[in-house]
C-alpha positions as CSV (number, residue, x, y, z in Angstrom):
1,X,-4.3,-51.3,29.7
2,X,-2.8,-47.7,30.2
3,X,0.9,-47.7,31.0
4,X,2.0,-44.2,31.9
5,X,5.7,-45.1,31.7
6,X,5.1,-46.6,28.2
7,X,3.1,-43.4,27.2
8,X,5.7,-41.3,28.5
9,X,8.4,-43.0,26.4
10,X,6.6,-42.8,23.1
11,X,5.9,-39.4,23.8
12,X,9.3,-38.4,24.4
13,X,10.4,-40.4,21.3
14,X,7.9,-38.7,19.2
15,X,8.6,-35.2,20.4
16,X,12.4,-36.2,19.6
17,X,11.3,-37.2,16.4
18,X,9.5,-34.1,15.3
19,X,12.4,-32.1,16.5
20,X,14.7,-33.9,14.2
21,X,12.6,-33.6,11.4
22,X,11.8,-30.1,12.1
23,X,15.5,-29.0,12.7
24,X,17.2,-31.0,10.4
25,X,17.0,-29.5,6.7
26,X,18.2,-32.4,4.9
27,X,15.4,-34.7,6.4
28,X,12.9,-31.9,7.0
29,X,12.6,-31.6,3.1
30,X,10.1,-34.5,2.8
C-alpha cells in the first residue's frame, strides 16, 4: 500500500528533522 500523502508527510518531517539537527549546534553535536 503506497500512500503518497503519507510519504510526503514523512519526507517533510524527516527533512525538518535533518535541518533541525544540522542547523542547531547544541543538538548537532551528537
